[in-house]
VMD Tcl script that draws the C-alpha trace (Angstrom):
set ca {
  {75.31 148.37 -11.70}
  {75.85 150.71 -14.57}
  {74.52 149.62 -17.92}
  {76.29 150.54 -21.15}
  {74.70 150.33 -24.54}
  {75.93 147.15 -26.17}
  {78.80 146.57 -23.76}
  {79.57 145.56 -20.15}
  {82.82 146.32 -18.36}
  {85.21 143.51 -17.45}
  {84.77 144.51 -13.81}
  {81.02 143.82 -14.00}
  {81.61 140.53 -15.79}
  {84.08 139.46 -13.11}
  {81.59 140.44 -10.43}
  {78.90 138.32 -12.07}
  {81.34 135.42 -12.40}
  {82.39 135.70 -8.75}
  {78.78 135.84 -7.55}
  {77.97 132.83 -9.71}
  {80.89 130.88 -8.21}
  {79.89 131.68 -4.64}
  {76.23 130.84 -5.18}
  {77.20 127.57 -6.84}
  {79.30 126.84 -3.76}
  {76.20 127.27 -1.57}
  {74.30 124.81 -3.74}
  {77.22 122.37 -3.69}
  {77.44 122.53 0.11}
  {73.75 121.70 0.47}
  {74.03 118.91 -2.10}
  {77.08 117.44 -0.40}
  {75.46 117.47 3.04}
  {72.40 115.70 1.67}
  {74.50 113.37 -0.45}
  {76.86 112.51 2.39}
  {73.97 111.05 4.36}
  {73.09 108.87 1.37}
  {76.72 107.78 1.10}
  {76.77 106.94 4.81}
  {73.65 104.83 4.40}
  {75.19 103.01 1.45}
  {78.39 102.38 3.41}
  {76.44 101.03 6.39}
  {74.62 98.61 4.10}
  {77.89 97.43 2.56}
  {79.64 96.97 5.92}
  {76.59 95.26 7.38}
  {76.63 92.84 4.45}
  {80.31 92.11 5.09}
  {79.58 91.44 8.78}
  {76.78 89.05 7.83}
  {79.13 87.25 5.44}
  {81.72 86.90 8.21}
  {79.08 85.53 10.58}
  {77.93 83.11 7.89}
  {81.50 81.89 7.35}
  {81.89 81.36 11.10}
  {78.64 79.40 11.05}
  {80.05 77.15 8.30}
  {83.03 76.36 10.55}
  {80.60 74.89 13.08}
  {78.66 72.87 10.52}
  {79.75 69.30 9.87}
  {80.58 68.33 6.32}
  {77.67 65.87 6.61}
  {75.36 68.87 6.08}
  {76.47 69.12 2.44}
  {74.11 66.24 1.71}
  {71.16 67.88 3.51}
  {68.86 67.28 0.54}
  {69.98 63.66 0.06}
  {71.54 64.52 -3.28}
  {73.74 61.42 -3.31}
  {76.98 63.23 -2.46}
  {79.66 60.84 -1.14}
  {80.41 62.55 2.17}
  {82.79 59.75 3.17}
  {85.06 60.69 0.25}
  {85.19 64.27 1.52}
  {86.02 63.11 5.05}
  {88.76 60.82 3.76}
  {90.27 63.91 2.13}
  {90.47 65.58 5.57}
  {87.42 67.81 5.20}
  {85.54 68.04 8.51}
  {83.38 71.15 8.16}
  {81.67 73.22 5.50}
  {84.06 76.15 5.90}
  {86.93 74.03 4.62}
  {84.85 72.98 1.63}
  {83.70 76.54 0.97}
  {87.29 77.74 0.65}
  {88.30 75.08 -1.86}
  {88.51 75.65 -5.60}
  {86.29 73.60 -7.86}
  {89.33 71.88 -9.35}
  {90.53 70.84 -5.87}
  {87.15 69.28 -5.07}
  {87.10 67.49 -8.42}
  {90.51 66.02 -7.64}
  {89.20 64.25 -4.53}
  {89.05 60.51 -5.03}
  {85.42 59.40 -5.36}
  {84.01 62.83 -6.31}
  {82.97 63.19 -9.94}
  {81.91 66.23 -11.99}
  {78.20 65.68 -11.29}
  {78.89 65.51 -7.55}
  {80.91 68.71 -7.71}
  {77.93 70.51 -9.26}
  {75.72 69.30 -6.40}
  {78.35 70.26 -3.81}
  {78.80 73.76 -5.20}
  {75.04 74.32 -5.41}
  {74.40 73.06 -1.88}
  {77.31 75.10 -0.52}
  {75.84 78.28 -1.97}
  {72.41 77.45 -0.54}
  {73.82 76.72 2.92}
  {75.95 79.87 2.88}
  {72.99 81.99 1.75}
  {70.82 80.52 4.51}
  {73.53 81.13 7.13}
  {73.92 84.70 5.92}
  {70.16 85.27 5.99}
  {69.94 84.09 9.60}
  {73.16 85.73 10.80}
  {72.78 87.99 13.82}
  {75.17 90.88 13.53}
  {76.29 92.72 16.65}
  {78.07 96.03 16.53}
  {80.77 96.25 19.16}
  {83.21 98.80 20.50}
  {85.17 96.00 22.19}
  {85.30 93.10 19.72}
  {86.31 95.40 16.90}
  {86.53 94.63 13.20}
  {87.17 96.94 10.28}
  {83.60 96.48 9.05}
  {82.08 97.11 12.48}
  {84.20 100.23 13.06}
  {83.22 101.61 9.66}
  {79.53 100.90 10.25}
  {79.64 102.59 13.67}
  {81.41 105.66 12.26}
  {78.81 106.08 9.53}
  {75.98 105.50 11.99}
  {77.59 108.12 14.25}
  {77.17 110.69 11.49}
  {73.63 109.55 10.71}
  {72.54 109.75 14.36}
  {74.19 113.12 14.97}
  {73.56 114.84 11.64}
  {69.80 114.37 11.40}
  {68.99 118.02 12.13}
  {71.80 119.23 9.86}
  {70.54 117.14 6.96}
  {66.90 118.09 7.54}
  {67.73 121.81 7.49}
  {69.89 121.31 4.39}
  {67.06 119.51 2.60}
  {64.58 122.24 3.52}
  {66.94 124.99 2.33}
  {67.68 123.07 -0.86}
  {64.01 122.50 -1.67}
  {63.07 126.11 -0.90}
  {65.90 127.86 -2.76}
  {67.90 125.83 -5.25}
  {65.41 125.83 -8.11}
  {65.22 129.64 -7.99}
  {68.99 129.96 -7.57}
  {69.66 127.80 -10.61}
  {67.40 130.01 -12.72}
  {69.22 133.14 -11.60}
  {72.58 131.44 -12.15}
  {71.70 131.18 -15.83}
  {71.58 134.97 -15.94}
  {74.92 135.23 -14.13}
  {76.47 132.85 -16.65}
  {75.13 134.85 -19.59}
  {76.30 138.08 -18.02}
  {79.82 136.65 -17.64}
  {79.99 136.05 -21.39}
  {80.69 139.23 -23.44}
  {79.14 137.94 -26.65}
  {75.99 136.63 -24.96}
  {75.56 140.01 -23.27}
  {76.25 141.93 -26.47}
  {73.59 140.17 -28.50}
  {70.91 140.08 -25.78}
  {67.86 142.31 -25.88}
  {67.42 145.29 -23.57}
  {64.79 143.36 -21.62}
  {67.06 140.32 -21.25}
  {69.93 142.49 -20.03}
  {67.73 144.06 -17.36}
  {66.70 140.59 -16.19}
  {70.32 139.46 -16.05}
  {71.30 142.46 -13.95}
  {68.34 142.03 -11.63}
  {69.05 138.32 -11.14}
  {72.73 138.96 -10.40}
  {71.80 141.69 -7.92}
  {69.38 139.25 -6.28}
  {72.13 136.64 -6.01}
  {74.48 139.19 -4.47}
  {71.84 140.05 -1.90}
  {71.49 136.34 -1.08}
  {75.23 136.13 -0.42}
  {74.76 138.75 2.29}
  {71.58 137.18 3.66}
  {70.70 134.69 6.40}
  {70.69 131.90 3.81}
  {74.41 132.20 3.20}
  {75.08 132.35 6.94}
  {72.88 129.30 7.56}
  {74.60 127.26 4.87}
  {78.06 128.16 6.16}
  {76.96 127.16 9.66}
  {75.68 123.81 8.38}
  {78.96 123.26 6.54}
  {81.00 123.86 9.70}
  {78.83 121.50 11.77}
  {78.93 118.81 9.10}
  {82.69 119.03 8.68}
  {83.17 118.94 12.44}
  {81.21 115.69 12.65}
  {83.19 114.18 9.78}
  {86.42 114.89 11.66}
  {85.32 112.83 14.67}
  {87.84 110.13 15.50}
  {87.12 106.40 15.60}
  {87.50 106.50 19.38}
  {84.94 109.33 19.62}
  {82.48 107.29 17.58}
  {83.04 104.09 19.56}
  {82.66 105.94 22.86}
  {79.41 107.51 21.72}
  {78.17 104.12 20.55}
  {78.89 102.62 23.96}
  {76.84 105.36 25.63}
  {73.97 105.43 23.12}
  {73.81 101.95 21.62}
  {70.01 101.96 21.34}
  {70.09 105.04 19.09}
  {72.63 103.36 16.82}
  {70.58 100.19 16.51}
  {67.47 102.23 15.81}
  {69.31 104.04 13.03}
  {70.69 100.74 11.73}
  {67.13 99.42 11.66}
  {66.09 102.49 9.73}
  {68.88 102.02 7.18}
  {68.46 98.28 6.69}
  {64.69 98.07 6.92}
  {62.63 95.20 8.31}
  {60.17 92.87 6.69}
  {56.48 92.63 7.45}
  {57.16 89.07 8.60}
  {59.37 90.45 11.38}
  {56.84 93.15 12.28}
  {54.07 90.62 12.84}
  {56.18 87.67 13.94}
  {54.01 85.00 15.50}
  {51.24 85.28 12.92}
  {51.25 82.21 10.75}
  {49.55 81.88 7.41}
  {47.42 78.77 7.12}
  {47.87 76.60 4.06}
  {45.00 74.84 2.32}
  {46.29 71.46 3.54}
  {46.44 72.68 7.15}
  {42.96 74.12 6.88}
  {41.65 70.79 5.69}
  {42.83 68.97 8.83}
  {42.63 71.63 11.54}
  {39.98 73.76 13.17}
  {39.69 77.19 11.57}
  {37.87 80.17 13.08}
  {35.58 81.77 10.53}
  {36.49 85.44 10.23}
  {36.89 88.28 7.75}
  {40.42 89.11 8.93}
  {42.82 89.51 6.01}
  {46.31 89.76 7.53}
  {48.02 91.03 4.39}
  {45.41 93.72 3.82}
  {45.63 94.78 7.48}
  {49.42 95.05 7.24}
  {49.13 97.23 4.15}
  {46.64 99.51 5.91}
  {48.93 99.83 8.94}
  {51.99 100.54 6.80}
  {50.08 103.31 4.99}
  {49.64 105.26 8.24}
  {51.75 108.42 8.12}
  {53.15 109.24 11.55}
  {54.00 112.74 12.74}
  {56.74 112.13 15.30}
  {57.94 115.73 15.51}
  {57.23 115.70 19.26}
  {59.30 112.55 19.83}
  {62.93 112.98 20.88}
  {64.22 109.56 19.81}
  {64.46 107.44 16.69}
  {62.21 104.41 16.69}
  {63.34 101.02 15.53}
  {61.39 99.81 12.52}
  {59.36 97.26 14.47}
  {58.55 100.00 17.01}
  {57.40 102.26 14.18}
  {55.13 99.48 12.94}
  {53.81 98.98 16.49}
  {53.09 102.71 16.79}
  {51.21 102.70 13.49}
  {49.31 99.63 14.69}
  {48.25 101.43 17.89}
  {47.16 104.53 15.95}
  {45.34 102.63 13.20}
  {43.57 99.97 15.28}
  {42.69 102.37 18.14}
  {41.85 99.70 20.75}
  {44.73 97.27 21.06}
  {46.70 94.94 23.31}
  {50.48 95.25 22.84}
  {52.24 92.17 24.19}
  {55.82 92.63 23.00}
  {58.41 90.74 25.01}
  {60.13 92.67 27.79}
  {62.96 94.86 26.54}
  {61.43 95.68 23.15}
  {60.17 99.14 24.11}
  {56.42 98.93 24.64}
  {56.60 102.17 26.62}
  {58.37 103.92 23.74}
  {55.69 102.81 21.29}
  {52.96 104.13 23.58}
  {54.76 107.47 23.92}
  {55.26 107.66 20.15}
  {51.54 107.07 19.58}
  {50.68 109.89 21.98}
  {53.12 112.29 20.30}
  {51.53 111.54 16.93}
  {48.03 112.10 18.28}
  {49.00 115.42 19.87}
  {50.74 116.50 16.66}
  {47.45 116.00 14.79}
  {45.39 117.94 17.34}
  {44.56 115.58 20.23}
  {45.08 116.91 23.74}
  {44.22 114.61 26.66}
  {46.07 111.37 27.36}
  {46.19 109.14 30.43}
  {48.55 106.39 31.54}
  {47.32 104.02 34.25}
  {50.06 101.90 35.81}
  {51.20 100.26 39.06}
  {52.69 102.71 41.57}
  {56.03 100.93 41.26}
  {56.52 102.16 37.68}
  {54.78 105.56 37.91}
  {58.00 107.52 38.37}
  {59.55 105.59 35.51}
  {56.66 106.58 33.22}
  {57.02 110.25 34.20}
  {60.70 110.24 33.34}
  {60.32 108.27 30.12}
  {57.64 110.61 28.75}
  {59.56 113.73 29.83}
  {62.87 112.51 28.45}
  {61.74 111.01 25.17}
  {59.02 113.45 24.10}
  {57.92 117.06 24.20}
  {54.60 116.15 25.83}
  {53.49 117.82 29.06}
  {53.52 115.31 31.94}
  {51.33 115.53 35.05}
  {51.47 112.94 37.83}
  {48.08 112.40 39.48}
  {48.52 110.56 42.77}
  {49.18 111.23 46.44}
  {46.78 112.78 48.96}
  {43.35 114.06 48.02}
  {44.35 117.73 47.74}
  {47.41 117.02 45.59}
  {45.37 114.74 43.34}
  {42.66 117.35 42.88}
  {45.12 120.11 41.96}
  {46.97 117.91 39.48}
  {43.74 116.56 37.98}
  {42.27 120.03 37.42}
  {45.55 121.24 35.90}
  {45.44 118.33 33.46}
  {41.78 118.97 32.61}
  {42.59 122.59 31.76}
  {45.99 122.21 30.09}
  {45.91 118.72 28.62}
  {49.00 116.53 28.29}
  {49.78 113.10 29.69}
  {48.19 112.32 33.05}
  {50.05 109.47 34.75}
  {48.17 107.79 37.57}
  {47.88 104.49 39.40}
  {45.31 101.70 39.53}
  {44.35 102.79 43.03}
  {44.12 106.51 42.26}
  {42.03 106.12 39.11}
  {39.19 104.71 41.21}
  {39.01 108.04 43.05}
  {39.02 110.32 40.01}
  {35.73 111.83 38.89}
  {35.76 111.63 35.10}
  {32.43 112.75 33.71}
  {30.91 111.74 30.40}
  {31.57 115.26 29.11}
  {35.32 114.57 29.09}
  {36.42 112.63 26.05}
  {39.91 111.19 26.45}
  {42.01 110.90 23.32}
  {44.09 107.94 24.46}
  {44.34 105.82 27.60}
  {47.29 103.47 28.13}
  {46.93 100.71 30.71}
  {50.34 99.31 31.65}
  {50.60 95.80 33.11}
  {47.08 95.17 31.82}
  {46.98 91.70 33.36}
  {46.32 93.57 36.63}
  {42.73 94.07 35.46}
  {42.02 90.47 34.51}
  {39.25 90.19 37.13}
  {36.00 91.73 35.79}
  {34.58 92.00 39.31}
  {37.48 93.96 40.81}
  {36.82 97.63 41.64}
  {39.86 98.85 39.73}
  {38.85 96.87 36.65}
  {35.37 98.41 36.70}
  {36.78 101.91 37.18}
  {39.11 101.55 34.21}
  {36.50 99.97 31.95}
  {34.14 102.89 32.72}
  {36.82 105.35 31.59}
  {37.48 103.42 28.40}
  {33.85 103.73 27.33}
  {34.49 107.41 26.69}
  {37.97 107.10 25.18}
  {38.84 107.21 21.49}
  {42.05 105.15 21.61}
  {42.92 102.51 24.20}
  {46.20 100.66 24.61}
  {46.61 97.72 26.95}
  {50.24 96.72 27.55}
  {51.68 93.54 29.02}
  {55.04 91.82 28.63}
  {53.60 88.57 29.95}
  {52.82 86.01 27.22}
  {49.16 86.27 28.07}
  {48.11 83.85 25.34}
  {49.15 81.16 27.82}
  {46.23 82.28 30.00}
  {43.43 82.14 27.49}
  {40.58 83.24 29.78}
  {42.43 86.38 30.88}
  {43.30 87.14 27.30}
  {39.72 86.73 26.12}
  {38.48 89.13 28.78}
  {41.01 91.82 27.86}
  {40.09 91.44 24.17}
  {36.42 91.64 25.09}
  {37.06 95.04 26.73}
  {38.88 96.30 23.65}
  {37.16 94.80 20.61}
  {33.98 92.83 21.43}
  {33.61 91.70 17.81}
  {36.92 89.84 17.97}
  {35.93 88.38 21.32}
  {32.79 86.90 19.78}
  {34.97 84.98 17.32}
  {37.18 83.42 20.00}
  {34.90 83.16 23.05}
  {34.48 79.39 22.69}
  {38.22 78.71 22.27}
  {39.77 77.23 25.41}
  {43.30 76.75 24.05}
  {45.00 78.71 21.30}
  {46.10 75.44 19.71}
  {42.43 74.54 19.26}
  {42.35 76.85 16.24}
  {45.14 76.99 13.68}
  {44.44 80.62 12.80}
  {43.86 81.93 16.34}
  {46.72 84.46 16.20}
  {45.67 85.56 12.75}
  {42.10 86.19 13.88}
  {43.14 88.29 16.88}
  {45.75 90.33 15.00}
  {43.42 93.35 14.72}
  {43.58 93.63 18.52}
  {46.72 91.79 19.72}
  {50.33 92.30 18.63}
  {53.25 90.46 20.22}
  {56.84 90.23 18.98}
  {59.81 88.54 20.67}
  {63.43 89.70 20.60}
  {64.45 86.73 18.49}
  {61.73 87.68 15.99}
  {62.61 91.33 15.45}
  {66.14 92.02 16.65}
  {68.37 90.57 13.96}
  {71.11 92.91 15.17}
  {70.42 92.24 18.83}
  {72.27 94.55 21.22}
  {73.76 92.22 23.79}
  {73.10 94.50 26.73}
  {69.83 96.31 27.41}
  {69.96 98.61 30.44}
  {67.00 100.29 32.11}
  {66.69 102.64 35.04}
  {63.69 101.64 37.16}
  {62.68 104.84 38.95}
  {60.44 104.39 41.99}
  {58.36 107.03 43.78}
  {58.63 107.21 47.57}
  {55.51 106.15 49.42}
  {54.36 108.16 52.44}
  {55.85 105.56 54.80}
  {59.16 105.55 52.97}
  {59.35 109.34 53.03}
  {58.60 109.33 56.77}
  {61.44 106.83 57.38}
  {63.79 108.83 55.15}
  {63.14 112.11 56.94}
  {63.48 110.40 60.31}
  {66.92 109.03 59.35}
  {68.04 112.43 58.07}
  {67.02 114.08 61.34}
  {69.20 111.81 63.46}
  {72.41 113.25 64.88}
  {74.35 110.22 63.65}
  {72.67 110.21 60.24}
  {74.29 107.40 58.25}
  {74.79 107.72 54.49}
  {74.97 103.96 54.07}
  {71.66 103.51 55.85}
  {70.03 106.15 53.64}
  {71.18 104.13 50.63}
  {68.91 101.32 51.83}
  {65.82 103.48 51.36}
  {62.72 101.34 50.66}
  {64.33 98.12 51.89}
  {63.92 99.10 55.55}
  {60.14 98.89 55.67}
  {58.87 96.72 58.51}
  {56.33 95.30 56.06}
  {57.99 94.51 52.74}
  {54.68 95.13 50.95}
  {55.23 98.83 51.74}
  {58.52 98.83 49.79}
  {58.19 100.27 46.28}
  {61.57 98.85 45.26}
  {60.59 95.40 46.50}
  {57.33 95.62 44.59}
  {59.12 96.52 41.37}
  {61.72 93.79 41.90}
  {58.97 91.17 42.20}
  {57.31 92.45 39.03}
  {60.58 92.20 37.11}
  {61.10 88.65 38.38}
  {57.59 87.68 37.27}
  {58.22 89.07 33.79}
  {61.56 87.29 33.59}
  {59.99 83.99 34.62}
  {57.32 84.34 31.95}
  {60.11 85.09 29.48}
  {62.04 81.94 30.38}
  {64.92 83.77 32.09}
  {66.92 83.33 35.27}
  {67.86 86.29 37.46}
  {70.73 87.49 39.61}
  {70.13 90.25 42.17}
  {73.03 92.36 43.44}
  {73.22 94.65 46.47}
  {76.02 96.08 48.56}
  {74.01 95.38 51.70}
  {73.57 91.93 53.21}
  {70.37 92.99 54.97}
  {68.80 93.98 51.66}
  {69.69 90.63 50.12}
  {68.26 88.74 53.09}
  {65.03 90.68 52.61}
  {65.01 89.77 48.91}
  {65.74 86.12 49.71}
  {62.83 85.96 52.15}
  {60.49 87.64 49.65}
  {61.32 85.17 46.90}
  {61.06 82.04 49.01}
  {61.66 78.84 47.04}
  {62.44 80.79 43.88}
  {65.75 81.90 45.43}
  {68.45 79.24 45.01}
  {70.74 80.86 47.55}
  {72.69 83.90 48.75}
  {76.36 84.63 48.10}
  {78.23 86.80 50.60}
  {81.77 87.09 51.88}
  {81.38 84.16 54.28}
  {80.45 81.67 51.55}
  {83.54 79.68 50.44}
  {84.46 79.88 46.73}
  {83.52 76.24 46.06}
  {80.07 76.76 47.54}
  {79.61 79.93 45.49}
  {80.17 78.03 42.26}
  {77.81 75.36 43.57}
  {75.06 77.97 43.91}
  {75.76 79.13 40.36}
  {75.43 75.53 39.16}
  {72.19 75.24 41.11}
  {70.82 78.32 39.35}
  {71.82 76.83 36.00}
  {69.78 73.70 36.69}
  {66.84 75.59 38.22}
  {63.68 76.44 36.26}
  {63.07 79.80 34.60}
  {62.29 82.55 37.09}
  {64.81 81.25 39.63}
  {66.97 83.84 41.38}
  {70.46 83.99 42.85}
  {71.12 86.90 45.22}
  {74.62 88.14 45.87}
  {76.58 90.85 47.60}
  {78.14 92.93 44.86}
  {81.61 92.66 46.39}
  {81.35 88.85 46.61}
  {79.51 87.68 43.50}
  {81.09 90.39 41.41}
  {84.46 88.66 41.32}
  {85.58 85.30 39.96}
  {82.24 83.76 39.01}
  {80.75 82.96 35.62}
  {76.99 83.36 35.74}
  {76.04 83.19 32.06}
  {72.91 81.22 32.96}
  {71.39 84.45 34.31}
  {70.20 86.87 31.64}
  {68.41 89.35 33.93}
  {70.49 91.41 36.35}
  {68.92 93.59 39.06}
  {70.86 96.14 41.12}
  {68.98 97.07 44.30}
  {70.72 100.45 44.64}
  {73.41 102.53 42.87}
  {77.00 101.91 43.93}
  {79.57 104.45 45.14}
  {81.95 103.14 42.45}
  {80.50 102.42 38.99}
  {83.35 99.95 38.46}
  {81.74 97.71 41.09}
  {78.58 97.51 39.00}
  {80.51 96.83 35.81}
  {82.54 94.09 37.45}
  {79.40 92.45 38.82}
  {77.60 92.84 35.50}
  {80.46 91.14 33.69}
  {79.63 87.94 35.61}
  {76.55 87.47 33.40}
  {77.48 89.61 30.41}
  {80.49 87.74 29.04}
  {81.61 85.29 26.38}
  {79.37 82.24 26.52}
  {76.20 84.20 27.22}
  {73.72 83.01 24.61}
  {70.95 85.51 25.37}
  {70.92 89.25 25.56}
  {71.29 90.52 29.12}
  {68.62 92.78 30.60}
  {69.88 95.07 33.36}
  {67.46 96.76 35.76}
  {68.69 99.41 38.19}
  {66.24 100.07 41.03}
  {66.40 103.79 41.86}
  {64.42 105.93 44.29}
  {63.50 109.36 42.98}
  {64.31 112.41 45.13}
  {66.65 110.52 47.42}
  {70.35 109.79 47.87}
  {70.02 107.47 44.86}
  {69.39 110.41 42.57}
  {72.01 112.59 44.24}
  {74.59 109.80 43.83}
  {73.94 109.51 40.11}
  {74.18 113.29 39.70}
  {77.49 113.36 41.58}
  {78.97 110.46 39.60}
  {77.88 112.04 36.33}
  {79.53 115.32 37.28}
  {82.75 113.57 38.35}
  {82.83 111.61 35.09}
  {82.40 114.78 33.02}
  {85.18 116.55 34.90}
  {87.46 113.55 34.55}
  {86.82 113.22 30.82}
  {87.46 116.92 30.31}
  {90.68 117.27 32.25}
  {92.29 113.85 32.64}
  {95.30 112.93 30.56}
  {94.36 110.40 27.90}
  {97.08 108.04 29.10}
  {95.25 107.42 32.38}
  {91.69 107.21 31.08}
  {91.84 103.43 31.08}
  {92.92 103.44 34.72}
  {90.21 105.72 36.08}
  {88.11 104.62 39.02}
  {85.56 107.30 39.79}
  {83.82 107.05 43.15}
  {81.81 108.92 45.75}
  {84.25 109.58 48.57}
  {83.55 110.49 52.21}
  {83.38 114.22 51.48}
  {80.88 113.67 48.68}
  {78.77 111.48 50.98}
  {78.66 114.22 53.62}
  {77.72 116.79 50.98}
  {74.88 114.62 49.69}
  {73.47 114.14 53.20}
  {73.63 117.87 53.95}
  {71.95 118.72 50.64}
  {69.16 116.24 51.34}
  {68.59 117.70 54.80}
  {68.40 121.18 53.32}
  {66.09 120.11 50.48}
  {63.61 118.47 52.85}
  {63.94 121.05 55.61}
  {65.16 118.49 58.11}
  {67.18 119.48 61.17}
  {68.85 117.33 63.78}
}
mol new
graphics top color blue
foreach p $ca { graphics top sphere $p radius 0.5 }
foreach p [lrange $ca 0 end-1] q [lrange $ca 1 end] { graphics top cylinder $p $q radius 0.2 }
display resetview
């Protein structure tokens, strides 16, 4: 830039003005990206509030007008009924003058009615459970989902924008002042020589920024952000259907959750209660403990998912308390909280973690950790040589070692190795102090900084087992409760054990309960199962359908990893007060399941069972105690039956047509179902199960990419005969099997 004494050319002024405009545009883009997220959050809150109001109004429709006198305020309900008012919704929609005009209702009664109506409506709104839905659509729900779509997808965009804004905008604004002055002839004319040099330098700096990576980054962020904003309602609803858990986690994050929900089950004891009930003497201050837990700052940079707020609290609890028993109800994500705790610990410098679990869930743990975190995963199991190699690799490299109750007894863990965190899944497996596996695990825990026991079973119902587990974790707490033989013997029992035991139920923490919770239960082939599998593949008449029954063909059902996992799920469901339906394509598999379950199975539905008898079996399940099971062929029980009494669904194997699963699932997951439905898909790793899922996923992607939109609703993707042959050939090749 050429400086002139006392004057600046119009060309230079225009250049300064243009640079100023373009830099301001960069700042505006960053501000808008950051601000749009805030606007999305605000919109979600508003739409959520509307949905709660709608739910509250629906609740009033189901409340008798008698409820208006809930506080015995002397309201003449009979006068309201004589006027044709049956429910509170009718009353809520009436004007004050209309109520006053009712014969027998005076001004003082109207005041009481209006006050009670507001209280009842507020209470209904407070307790309303809002469910987002891509099927039962409303304007408010669609809007909330669209804004959550942006929030779930734009996290990285917003984070980068915030970082760029914080790092650059303050400096840019200072330099923009120079550009503004330089654009003004009079300001330039009367500025000192030193000020003019600064103006020119600042403008040159701004021009350089326009040609730098910063400008390119901001433009890239703008394009990504605008692309997301242009997503259609259908795009958003489709993504919600496929990733509902992420949306609910984000909704949790936007709406927040109270401490009461985080620690549901802990009850504060009043002075009157304390006077008439047994109280354990302890120094536990629940409110102070909650504050300490909430103050924990988590580093979840190694976690690939967004936690729900209660999961975040649980993770902080694990990190802060160090030796804990997490007893959240099944379906609330205990595994995710354990993974989150490990990611935090690694982010702050810890290196060695171990998960000890039943063999039936080992493969599931491997996949969950790999999918949802950036932690290194090493499975330690199998024959002696494989165990030794994996164990030494873990010792040298660190990461998450995942092993079984049986294997851990064979590992040589010296006192020189200090583990940073050990997670014991299904901790009720080590309830016997004299068992070898219990002793082996307890020995490891003596040299471990953080210990997490996990169980979905309401273990407080088995007080002796619970006391032993607490004794292993926090002996001081055990000393306070060792003489308690029933939790009802002490009013503050749950409060006293809160430093070591945290349990939440779905009703406690999921105000916006997703109605369908699906989980893939990956199993690892045992040596016997692998031998059977290879033997089948080597046969000249190798049968794809027979391969699909992997694990169910064991001569001894105790050798079946799928059967073992199915029994564990049924036990958890029984403890949770749920009934179960088990689906399989294969009658032989269902007969095996029926024999395993014994009296817990109310019957088996297949093609030979007449329709009337099928409904009779459903009615029998409805009247049966929690933990009861109905087993059904997927092509028989999947059509024409209403099985809302079952809230746990287990598929024994993947189906060649996903529509078969969806049709069967709709038997339990339908209008009239009062509980959320938990779906478990039993899958065998490194088998036709996995190949089938890969093939179906690929077919779905191809269909979505190339199919005409008009036929999307009619699609019926399946694995045909050619695909079956391909899968078998690929499996033979992978395992080196020849006929």
